[in-house]
N, CA, C and O atoms as CSV, one atom per row, in Angstrom:
chain,resi,resn,atom,element,x,y,z
A,1,GLN,N,N,17.571,12.346,-0.982
A,1,GLN,CA,C,16.439,12.220,-0.089
A,1,GLN,C,C,15.408,11.284,-0.719
A,1,GLN,O,O,15.034,11.433,-1.882
A,2,VAL,N,N,14.967,10.330,0.070
A,2,VAL,CA,C,13.989,9.363,-0.417
A,2,VAL,C,C,12.587,9.928,-0.242
A,2,VAL,O,O,12.231,10.456,0.811
A,3,GLN,N,N,11.816,9.802,-1.292
A,3,GLN,CA,C,10.421,10.233,-1.224
A,3,GLN,C,C,9.524,9.101,-1.703
A,3,GLN,O,O,9.838,8.415,-2.676
A,4,LEU,N,N,8.415,8.914,-1.017
A,4,LEU,CA,C,7.429,7.921,-1.377
A,4,LEU,C,C,6.108,8.650,-1.609
A,4,LEU,O,O,5.711,9.507,-0.819
A,5,GLN,N,N,5.446,8.305,-2.681
A,5,GLN,CA,C,4.189,8.962,-3.012
A,5,GLN,C,C,3.139,7.918,-3.326
A,5,GLN,O,O,3.254,7.160,-4.289
A,6,GLU,N,N,2.109,7.897,-2.488
A,6,GLU,CA,C,0.999,6.993,-2.733
A,6,GLU,C,C,-0.010,7.634,-3.672
A,6,GLU,O,O,-0.198,8.851,-3.652
A,7,SER,N,N,-0.645,6.837,-4.475
A,7,SER,CA,C,-1.722,7.336,-5.323
A,7,SER,C,C,-2.821,6.289,-5.386
A,7,SER,O,O,-2.566,5.085,-5.410
A,8,GLY,N,N,-4.047,6.784,-5.412
A,8,GLY,CA,C,-5.180,5.879,-5.417
A,8,GLY,C,C,-6.448,6.607,-5.790
A,8,GLY,O,O,-6.411,7.797,-6.102
A,9,PRO,N,N,-7.572,5.911,-5.762
A,9,PRO,CA,C,-8.816,6.464,-6.293
A,9,PRO,C,C,-9.541,7.418,-5.364
A,9,PRO,O,O,-10.384,8.197,-5.809
A,10,GLY,N,N,-9.217,7.365,-4.062
A,10,GLY,CA,C,-9.933,8.216,-3.126
A,10,GLY,C,C,-11.240,7.612,-2.640
A,10,GLY,O,O,-11.499,7.560,-1.437
A,11,LEU,N,N,-12.048,7.164,-3.560
A,11,LEU,CA,C,-13.354,6.600,-3.219
A,11,LEU,C,C,-13.546,5.291,-3.968
A,11,LEU,O,O,-13.358,5.214,-5.182
A,12,VAL,N,N,-13.919,4.273,-3.224
A,12,VAL,CA,C,-14.176,2.958,-3.795
A,12,VAL,C,C,-15.497,2.443,-3.236
A,12,VAL,O,O,-15.804,2.653,-2.062
A,13,LYS,N,N,-16.254,1.789,-4.055
A,13,LYS,CA,C,-17.521,1.236,-3.582
A,13,LYS,C,C,-17.285,-0.101,-2.891
A,13,LYS,O,O,-16.355,-0.831,-3.235
A,14,PRO,N,N,-18.111,-0.410,-1.940
A,14,PRO,CA,C,-17.999,-1.719,-1.276
A,14,PRO,C,C,-18.059,-2.853,-2.287
A,14,PRO,O,O,-18.801,-2.804,-3.267
A,15,SER,N,N,-17.266,-3.860,-2.024
A,15,SER,CA,C,-17.117,-5.082,-2.836
A,15,SER,C,C,-16.233,-4.881,-4.058
A,15,SER,O,O,-15.915,-5.849,-4.749
A,16,GLN,N,N,-15.836,-3.662,-4.335
A,16,GLN,CA,C,-14.957,-3.428,-5.472
A,16,GLN,C,C,-13.495,-3.632,-5.081
A,16,GLN,O,O,-13.180,-3.933,-3.930
A,17,THR,N,N,-12.626,-3.464,-6.049
A,17,THR,CA,C,-11.186,-3.640,-5.846
A,17,THR,C,C,-10.507,-2.285,-5.699
A,17,THR,O,O,-10.693,-1.376,-6.508
A,18,LEU,N,N,-9.726,-2.187,-4.652
A,18,LEU,CA,C,-8.923,-0.999,-4.400
A,18,LEU,C,C,-7.537,-1.201,-5.000
A,18,LEU,O,O,-6.904,-2.233,-4.776
A,19,SER,N,N,-7.075,-0.231,-5.751
A,19,SER,CA,C,-5.740,-0.292,-6.331
A,19,SER,C,C,-4.954,0.938,-5.905
A,19,SER,O,O,-5.381,2.071,-6.127
A,20,LEU,N,N,-3.816,0.705,-5.297
A,20,LEU,CA,C,-2.954,1.782,-4.820
A,20,LEU,C,C,-1.552,1.591,-5.362
A,20,LEU,O,O,-1.058,0.467,-5.458
A,21,THR,N,N,-0.918,2.691,-5.713
A,21,THR,CA,C,0.445,2.650,-6.222
A,21,THR,C,C,1.345,3.509,-5.359
A,21,THR,O,O,0.965,4.596,-4.923
A,22,CYS,N,N,2.527,3.013,-5.122
A,22,CYS,CA,C,3.555,3.768,-4.417
A,22,CYS,C,C,4.713,3.993,-5.377
A,22,CYS,O,O,5.321,3.046,-5.874
A,23,THR,N,N,5.001,5.243,-5.625
A,23,THR,CA,C,6.122,5.607,-6.482
A,23,THR,C,C,7.239,6.147,-5.612
A,23,THR,O,O,7.031,7.030,-4.781
A,24,VAL,N,N,8.412,5.608,-5.815
A,24,VAL,CA,C,9.556,5.937,-4.975
A,24,VAL,C,C,10.587,6.725,-5.779
A,24,VAL,O,O,10.864,6.411,-6.937
A,25,SER,N,N,11.134,7.726,-5.161
A,25,SER,CA,C,12.264,8.447,-5.738
A,25,SER,C,C,13.363,8.530,-4.702
A,25,SER,O,O,13.099,8.570,-3.500
A,26,GLY,N,N,14.587,8.555,-5.171
A,26,GLY,CA,C,15.724,8.648,-4.267
A,26,GLY,C,C,16.268,7.326,-3.791
A,26,GLY,O,O,17.296,7.286,-3.114
A,27,ALA,N,N,15.602,6.250,-4.129
A,27,ALA,CA,C,16.066,4.906,-3.790
A,27,ALA,C,C,15.424,3.946,-4.764
A,27,ALA,O,O,14.333,4.191,-5.279
A,28,SER,N,N,16.117,2.854,-5.007
A,28,SER,CA,C,15.571,1.849,-5.899
A,28,SER,C,C,14.685,0.880,-5.132
A,28,SER,O,O,15.035,0.440,-4.037
A,29,ILE,N,N,13.546,0.552,-5.705
A,29,ILE,CA,C,12.658,-0.393,-5.016
A,29,ILE,C,C,13.243,-1.795,-4.983
A,29,ILE,O,O,12.753,-2.657,-4.254
A,30,THR,N,N,14.288,-2.026,-5.768
A,30,THR,CA,C,14.930,-3.339,-5.758
A,30,THR,C,C,16.101,-3.416,-4.794
A,30,THR,O,O,16.799,-4.428,-4.738
A,31,SER,N,N,16.318,-2.342,-4.032
A,31,SER,CA,C,17.472,-2.327,-3.140
A,31,SER,C,C,17.115,-2.561,-1.673
A,31,SER,O,O,17.961,-2.996,-0.892
A,32,VAL,N,N,15.892,-2.281,-1.304
A,32,VAL,CA,C,15.443,-2.445,0.077
A,32,VAL,C,C,14.007,-2.957,0.072
A,32,VAL,O,O,13.356,-3.046,-0.969
A,33,ASN,N,N,13.543,-3.286,1.263
A,33,ASN,CA,C,12.157,-3.743,1.425
A,33,ASN,C,C,11.206,-2.563,1.602
A,33,ASN,O,O,11.596,-1.483,2.045
A,34,TRP,N,N,9.949,-2.802,1.243
A,34,TRP,CA,C,8.915,-1.781,1.357
A,34,TRP,C,C,7.668,-2.384,1.993
A,34,TRP,O,O,7.457,-3.597,1.981
A,35,GLU,N,N,6.866,-1.507,2.538
A,35,GLU,CA,C,5.677,-1.973,3.256
A,35,GLU,C,C,4.460,-1.152,2.817
A,35,GLU,O,O,4.569,-0.004,2.385
A,36,TRP,N,N,3.313,-1.788,2.947
A,36,TRP,CA,C,2.036,-1.079,2.926
A,36,TRP,C,C,1.430,-1.185,4.321
A,36,TRP,O,O,1.392,-2.257,4.925
A,37,ILE,N,N,0.961,-0.050,4.811
A,37,ILE,CA,C,0.379,0.056,6.144
A,37,ILE,C,C,-0.858,0.930,6.026
A,37,ILE,O,O,-0.888,1.859,5.219
A,38,ARG,N,N,-1.868,0.642,6.816
A,38,ARG,CA,C,-3.056,1.472,6.760
A,38,ARG,C,C,-3.517,1.841,8.162
A,38,ARG,O,O,-3.135,1.216,9.151
A,39,GLN,N,N,-4.348,2.874,8.217
A,39,GLN,CA,C,-4.869,3.327,9.498
A,39,GLN,C,C,-6.302,3.790,9.342
A,39,GLN,O,O,-6.555,4.833,8.738
A,40,PRO,N,N,-7.234,3.039,9.872
A,40,PRO,CA,C,-8.633,3.482,9.865
A,40,PRO,C,C,-8.782,4.703,10.757
A,40,PRO,O,O,-7.968,4.902,11.659
A,41,PRO,N,N,-9.782,5.511,10.534
A,41,PRO,CA,C,-9.967,6.707,11.375
A,41,PRO,C,C,-10.159,6.341,12.832
A,41,PRO,O,O,-11.001,5.508,13.170
A,42,GLY,N,N,-9.388,6.956,13.675
A,42,GLY,CA,C,-9.498,6.738,15.110
A,42,GLY,C,C,-8.901,5.448,15.612
A,42,GLY,O,O,-9.060,5.106,16.784
A,43,LYS,N,N,-8.211,4.716,14.737
A,43,LYS,CA,C,-7.631,3.435,15.137
A,43,LYS,C,C,-6.128,3.421,14.887
A,43,LYS,O,O,-5.556,4.370,14.351
A,44,GLY,N,N,-5.523,2.346,15.282
A,44,GLY,CA,C,-4.084,2.216,15.141
A,44,GLY,C,C,-3.655,1.774,13.756
A,44,GLY,O,O,-4.478,1.496,12.884
A,45,LEU,N,N,-2.357,1.716,13.579
A,45,LEU,CA,C,-1.777,1.292,12.311
A,45,LEU,C,C,-1.915,-0.214,12.135
A,45,LEU,O,O,-1.788,-0.985,13.086
A,46,GLU,N,N,-2.175,-0.608,10.908
A,46,GLU,CA,C,-2.263,-2.026,10.571
A,46,GLU,C,C,-1.289,-2.316,9.437
A,46,GLU,O,O,-1.395,-1.738,8.355
A,47,TRP,N,N,-0.355,-3.201,9.685
A,47,TRP,CA,C,0.576,-3.625,8.642
A,47,TRP,C,C,-0.150,-4.550,7.676
A,47,TRP,O,O,-0.904,-5.429,8.092
A,48,MET,N,N,0.085,-4.344,6.379
A,48,MET,CA,C,-0.636,-5.111,5.370
A,48,MET,C,C,0.268,-6.097,4.625
A,48,MET,O,O,-0.059,-7.278,4.509
A,49,VAL,N,N,1.393,-5.613,4.128
A,49,VAL,CA,C,2.216,-6.454,3.276
A,49,VAL,C,C,3.606,-5.855,3.183
A,49,VAL,O,O,3.788,-4.642,3.285
A,50,ALA,N,N,4.576,-6.722,2.989
A,50,ALA,CA,C,5.947,-6.301,2.725
A,50,ALA,C,C,6.363,-6.764,1.338
A,50,ALA,O,O,6.002,-7.855,0.896
A,51,ILE,N,N,7.117,-5.930,0.670
A,51,ILE,CA,C,7.677,-6.261,-0.640
A,51,ILE,C,C,9.185,-6.271,-0.475
A,51,ILE,O,O,9.778,-5.239,-0.162
A,52,THR,N,N,9.807,-7.406,-0.678
A,52,THR,CA,C,11.238,-7.478,-0.450
A,52,THR,C,C,12.014,-6.919,-1.628
A,52,THR,O,O,11.475,-6.734,-2.719
A,53,ASP,N,N,13.283,-6.655,-1.389
A,53,ASP,CA,C,14.128,-6.159,-2.462
A,53,ASP,C,C,14.220,-7.164,-3.598
A,53,ASP,O,O,14.442,-6.790,-4.749
A,54,GLY,N,N,14.053,-8.417,-3.279
A,54,GLY,CA,C,14.099,-9.458,-4.291
A,54,GLY,C,C,12.777,-9.706,-4.990
A,54,GLY,O,O,12.685,-10.573,-5.859
A,55,GLY,N,N,11.758,-8.956,-4.619
A,55,GLY,CA,C,10.478,-9.073,-5.300
A,55,GLY,C,C,9.534,-10.089,-4.708
A,55,GLY,O,O,8.562,-10.481,-5.354
A,56,ARG,N,N,9.798,-10.523,-3.493
A,56,ARG,CA,C,8.867,-11.431,-2.825
A,56,ARG,C,C,7.888,-10.604,-2.000
A,56,ARG,O,O,8.164,-9.467,-1.618
A,57,PHE,N,N,6.737,-11.213,-1.738
A,57,PHE,CA,C,5.697,-10.525,-1.004
A,57,PHE,C,C,5.337,-11.313,0.250
A,57,PHE,O,O,5.150,-12.529,0.204
A,58,TRP,N,N,5.245,-10.613,1.352
A,58,TRP,CA,C,4.854,-11.219,2.613
A,58,TRP,C,C,3.581,-10.530,3.075
A,58,TRP,O,O,3.579,-9.336,3.375
A,59,TYR,N,N,2.491,-11.303,3.127
A,59,TYR,CA,C,1.175,-10.732,3.368
A,59,TYR,C,C,0.737,-10.901,4.811
A,59,TYR,O,O,1.093,-11.875,5.474
A,60,SER,N,N,-0.031,-9.951,5.280
A,60,SER,CA,C,-0.747,-10.157,6.527
A,60,SER,C,C,-1.719,-11.319,6.332
A,60,SER,O,O,-2.472,-11.335,5.358
A,61,PRO,N,N,-1.712,-12.281,7.237
A,61,PRO,CA,C,-2.604,-13.436,7.064
A,61,PRO,C,C,-4.073,-13.050,6.934
A,61,PRO,O,O,-4.839,-13.730,6.251
A,62,SER,N,N,-4.455,-11.988,7.572
A,62,SER,CA,C,-5.867,-11.598,7.537
A,62,SER,C,C,-6.269,-10.988,6.204
A,62,SER,O,O,-7.458,-10.864,5.909
A,63,LEU,N,N,-5.290,-10.607,5.400
A,63,LEU,CA,C,-5.584,-9.924,4.135
A,63,LEU,C,C,-5.118,-10.725,2.920
A,63,LEU,O,O,-5.466,-10.393,1.787
A,64,GLU,N,N,-4.354,-11.746,3.145
A,64,GLU,CA,C,-3.666,-12.439,2.058
A,64,GLU,C,C,-4.610,-12.917,0.965
A,64,GLU,O,O,-4.289,-12.832,-0.220
A,65,SER,N,N,-5.750,-13.409,1.356
A,65,SER,CA,C,-6.658,-13.990,0.359
A,65,SER,C,C,-7.267,-12.938,-0.567
A,65,SER,O,O,-7.794,-13.272,-1.629
A,66,ARG,N,N,-7.195,-11.689,-0.172
A,66,ARG,CA,C,-7.829,-10.624,-0.979
A,66,ARG,C,C,-6.819,-9.665,-1.602
A,66,ARG,O,O,-7.210,-8.690,-2.244
A,67,MET,N,N,-5.565,-9.922,-1.425
A,67,MET,CA,C,-4.557,-8.943,-1.801
A,67,MET,C,C,-3.624,-9.497,-2.859
A,67,MET,O,O,-3.293,-10.683,-2.857
A,68,SER,N,N,-3.207,-8.633,-3.754
A,68,SER,CA,C,-2.158,-8.984,-4.700
A,68,SER,C,C,-1.241,-7.782,-4.876
A,68,SER,O,O,-1.661,-6.631,-4.761
A,69,LEU,N,N,-0.003,-8.076,-5.153
A,69,LEU,CA,C,1.021,-7.042,-5.302
A,69,LEU,C,C,1.738,-7.211,-6.634
A,69,LEU,O,O,1.841,-8.307,-7.186
A,70,SER,N,N,2.215,-6.110,-7.111
A,70,SER,CA,C,3.086,-6.148,-8.272
A,70,SER,C,C,4.071,-5.007,-8.149
A,70,SER,O,O,3.849,-4.045,-7.414
A,71,ARG,N,N,5.150,-5.133,-8.875
A,71,ARG,CA,C,6.096,-4.032,-8.873
A,71,ARG,C,C,6.654,-3.827,-10.274
A,71,ARG,O,O,6.782,-4.765,-11.060
A,72,ASP,N,N,6.980,-2.580,-10.559
A,72,ASP,CA,C,7.543,-2.195,-11.846
A,72,ASP,C,C,8.866,-1.499,-11.571
A,72,ASP,O,O,8.910,-0.309,-11.257
A,73,ALA,N,N,9.933,-2.260,-11.694
A,73,ALA,CA,C,11.254,-1.707,-11.386
A,73,ALA,C,C,11.641,-0.600,-12.351
A,73,ALA,O,O,12.360,0.326,-11.976
A,74,SER,N,N,11.174,-0.684,-13.578
A,74,SER,CA,C,11.533,0.334,-14.563
A,74,SER,C,C,10.950,1.698,-14.207
A,74,SER,O,O,11.508,2.734,-14.569
A,75,LYS,N,N,9.814,1.690,-13.491
A,75,LYS,CA,C,9.180,2.939,-13.067
A,75,LYS,C,C,9.346,3.181,-11.576
A,75,LYS,O,O,8.838,4.158,-11.025
A,76,ASN,N,N,10.068,2.269,-10.935
A,76,ASN,CA,C,10.356,2.383,-9.505
A,76,ASN,C,C,9.078,2.550,-8.670
A,76,ASN,O,O,8.963,3.461,-7.851
A,77,ARG,N,N,8.159,1.671,-8.899
A,77,ARG,CA,C,6.896,1.748,-8.177
A,77,ARG,C,C,6.324,0.353,-7.958
A,77,ARG,O,O,6.668,-0.599,-8.659
A,78,PHE,N,N,5.451,0.260,-6.974
A,78,PHE,CA,C,4.778,-1.000,-6.725
A,78,PHE,C,C,3.314,-0.717,-6.429
A,78,PHE,O,O,2.945,0.351,-5.940
A,79,THR,N,N,2.508,-1.699,-6.738
A,79,THR,CA,C,1.062,-1.528,-6.710
A,79,THR,C,C,0.409,-2.616,-5.869
A,79,THR,O,O,0.758,-3.794,-5.947
A,80,LEU,N,N,-0.530,-2.186,-5.082
A,80,LEU,CA,C,-1.311,-3.100,-4.245
A,80,LEU,C,C,-2.744,-3.126,-4.769
A,80,LEU,O,O,-3.305,-2.089,-5.122
A,81,GLN,N,N,-3.317,-4.296,-4.815
A,81,GLN,CA,C,-4.733,-4.438,-5.117
A,81,GLN,C,C,-5.395,-5.220,-3.993
A,81,GLN,O,O,-4.924,-6.285,-3.592
A,82,LEU,N,N,-6.472,-4.681,-3.504
A,82,LEU,CA,C,-7.228,-5.311,-2.419
A,82,LEU,C,C,-8.662,-5.510,-2.900
A,82,LEU,O,O,-9.369,-4.550,-3.210
A,83,ASN,N,N,-9.072,-6.758,-2.955
A,83,ASN,CA,C,-10.387,-7.092,-3.488
A,83,ASN,C,C,-11.458,-7.042,-2.409
A,83,ASN,O,O,-11.181,-7.128,-1.213
A,84,SER,N,N,-12.688,-6.899,-2.877
A,84,SER,CA,C,-13.863,-7.019,-2.000
A,84,SER,C,C,-13.762,-6.137,-0.766
A,84,SER,O,O,-13.945,-6.607,0.357
A,85,VAL,N,N,-13.475,-4.884,-0.972
A,85,VAL,CA,C,-13.302,-3.977,0.167
A,85,VAL,C,C,-14.633,-3.704,0.856
A,85,VAL,O,O,-15.700,-3.796,0.248
A,86,THR,N,N,-14.545,-3.371,2.117
A,86,THR,CA,C,-15.710,-3.049,2.933
A,86,THR,C,C,-15.562,-1.630,3.492
A,86,THR,O,O,-14.461,-1.080,3.498
A,87,PRO,N,N,-16.654,-1.043,3.955
A,87,PRO,CA,C,-16.561,0.317,4.532
A,87,PRO,C,C,-15.592,0.401,5.711
A,87,PRO,O,O,-15.022,1.458,5.981
A,88,GLU,N,N,-15.410,-0.718,6.408
A,88,GLU,CA,C,-14.481,-0.722,7.540
A,88,GLU,C,C,-13.030,-0.555,7.107
A,88,GLU,O,O,-12.152,-0.341,7.943
A,89,GLU,N,N,-12.779,-0.651,5.818
A,89,GLU,CA,C,-11.423,-0.482,5.312
A,89,GLU,C,C,-11.157,0.947,4.847
A,89,GLU,O,O,-10.138,1.224,4.216
A,90,THR,N,N,-12.053,1.820,5.156
A,90,THR,CA,C,-11.799,3.241,4.975
A,90,THR,C,C,-10.638,3.657,5.858
A,90,THR,O,O,-10.536,3.228,7.007
A,91,GLY,N,N,-9.762,4.495,5.319
A,91,GLY,CA,C,-8.650,4.964,6.123
A,91,GLY,C,C,-7.545,5.552,5.264
A,91,GLY,O,O,-7.702,5.755,4.060
A,92,VAL,N,N,-6.445,5.812,5.908
A,92,VAL,CA,C,-5.264,6.319,5.209
A,92,VAL,C,C,-4.310,5.155,4.965
A,92,VAL,O,O,-3.990,4.385,5.871
A,93,TYR,N,N,-3.876,5.051,3.741
A,93,TYR,CA,C,-2.979,3.988,3.320
A,93,TYR,C,C,-1.599,4.577,3.036
A,93,TYR,O,O,-1.453,5.553,2.301
A,94,TYR,N,N,-0.596,3.951,3.642
A,94,TYR,CA,C,0.774,4.427,3.526
A,94,TYR,C,C,1.652,3.362,2.879
A,94,TYR,O,O,1.451,2.164,3.079
A,95,CYS,N,N,2.622,3.816,2.107
A,95,CYS,CA,C,3.759,2.964,1.776
A,95,CYS,C,C,4.954,3.503,2.546
A,95,CYS,O,O,5.046,4.696,2.833
A,96,ALA,N,N,5.858,2.603,2.870
A,96,ALA,CA,C,6.932,2.998,3.775
A,96,ALA,C,C,8.117,2.068,3.653
A,96,ALA,O,O,8.013,0.935,3.183
A,97,ASN,N,N,9.233,2.584,4.089
A,97,ASN,CA,C,10.402,1.776,4.407
A,97,ASN,C,C,10.733,2.124,5.851
A,97,ASN,O,O,10.785,3.298,6.217
A,98,TRP,N,N,10.954,1.114,6.658
A,98,TRP,CA,C,11.106,1.367,8.086
A,98,TRP,C,C,12.260,2.313,8.405
A,98,TRP,O,O,12.222,3.021,9.411
A,99,GLU,N,N,13.261,2.325,7.573
A,99,GLU,CA,C,14.418,3.178,7.862
A,99,GLU,C,C,14.423,4.449,7.031
A,99,GLU,O,O,14.866,5.497,7.500
A,100,LEU,N,N,13.932,4.365,5.793
A,100,LEU,CA,C,14.041,5.497,4.888
A,100,LEU,C,C,12.884,6.485,5.004
A,100,LEU,O,O,13.012,7.655,4.643
A,101,GLY,N,N,11.756,5.996,5.513
A,101,GLY,CA,C,10.647,6.919,5.716
A,101,GLY,C,C,9.336,6.446,5.134
A,101,GLY,O,O,9.236,5.348,4.587
A,102,TRP,N,N,8.338,7.291,5.260
A,102,TRP,CA,C,6.978,6.984,4.859
A,102,TRP,C,C,6.497,8.004,3.833
A,102,TRP,O,O,6.992,9.129,3.773
A,103,GLY,N,N,5.534,7.592,3.039
A,103,GLY,CA,C,4.809,8.541,2.231
A,103,GLY,C,C,3.835,9.335,3.089
A,103,GLY,O,O,3.649,9.036,4.269
A,104,GLN,N,N,3.224,10.334,2.500
A,104,GLN,CA,C,2.275,11.149,3.250
A,104,GLN,C,C,0.942,10.441,3.456
A,104,GLN,O,O,0.124,10.870,4.271
A,105,GLY,N,N,0.726,9.366,2.725
A,105,GLY,CA,C,-0.514,8.622,2.850
A,105,GLY,C,C,-1.568,9.095,1.865
A,105,GLY,O,O,-1.586,10.252,1.444
A,106,THR,N,N,-2.434,8.176,1.517
A,106,THR,CA,C,-3.558,8.519,0.658
A,106,THR,C,C,-4.845,8.067,1.323
A,106,THR,O,O,-4.948,6.929,1.779
A,107,LEU,N,N,-5.804,8.938,1.376
A,107,LEU,CA,C,-7.069,8.637,2.032
A,107,LEU,C,C,-7.965,7.846,1.092
A,107,LEU,O,O,-8.201,8.237,-0.051
A,108,VAL,N,N,-8.448,6.746,1.595
A,108,VAL,CA,C,-9.372,5.907,0.831
A,108,VAL,C,C,-10.677,5.808,1.600
A,108,VAL,O,O,-10.690,5.475,2.785
A,109,LYS,N,N,-11.752,6.095,0.930
A,109,LYS,CA,C,-13.072,5.938,1.528
A,109,LYS,C,C,-13.822,4.859,0.770
A,109,LYS,O,O,-13.945,4.898,-0.454
A,110,VAL,N,N,-14.317,3.899,1.529
A,110,VAL,CA,C,-15.107,2.828,0.928
A,110,VAL,C,C,-16.569,3.120,1.240
A,110,VAL,O,O,-17.013,2.993,2.381
A,111,SER,N,N,-17.299,3.510,0.218
A,111,SER,CA,C,-18.686,3.937,0.438
A,111,SER,C,C,-19.442,3.927,-0.874
A,111,SER,O,O,-18.861,4.039,-1.953
A,112,GLU,N,N,-20.752,3.790,-0.754
A,112,GLU,CA,C,-21.595,3.910,-1.936
A,112,GLU,C,C,-21.692,5.365,-2.373
A,112,GLU,O,O,-22.364,5.670,-3.359
């Protein structure tokens, strides 16, 4: 059974950098593609970035300039960093594989 677990700070101040990690068990991060998706309160899902099995990153054009990704195959996890966050980016952040499933999500609040 594949499990995805997001981890993050919970609270980030505006203009700071948000760092989130997705740790995967039950599947290798180098075998399939993975996604980061977020959902602001009361709004729909927003796709952020895809991480391919080959280690390439495909960014949402609206976020590309502020986002960076990395992955650690030895620990089977990948990390997203989003710079200069705003309060409007408060929401639940998910890592997922479209076929294997989603993590439970981690709530991020951007606030002073």
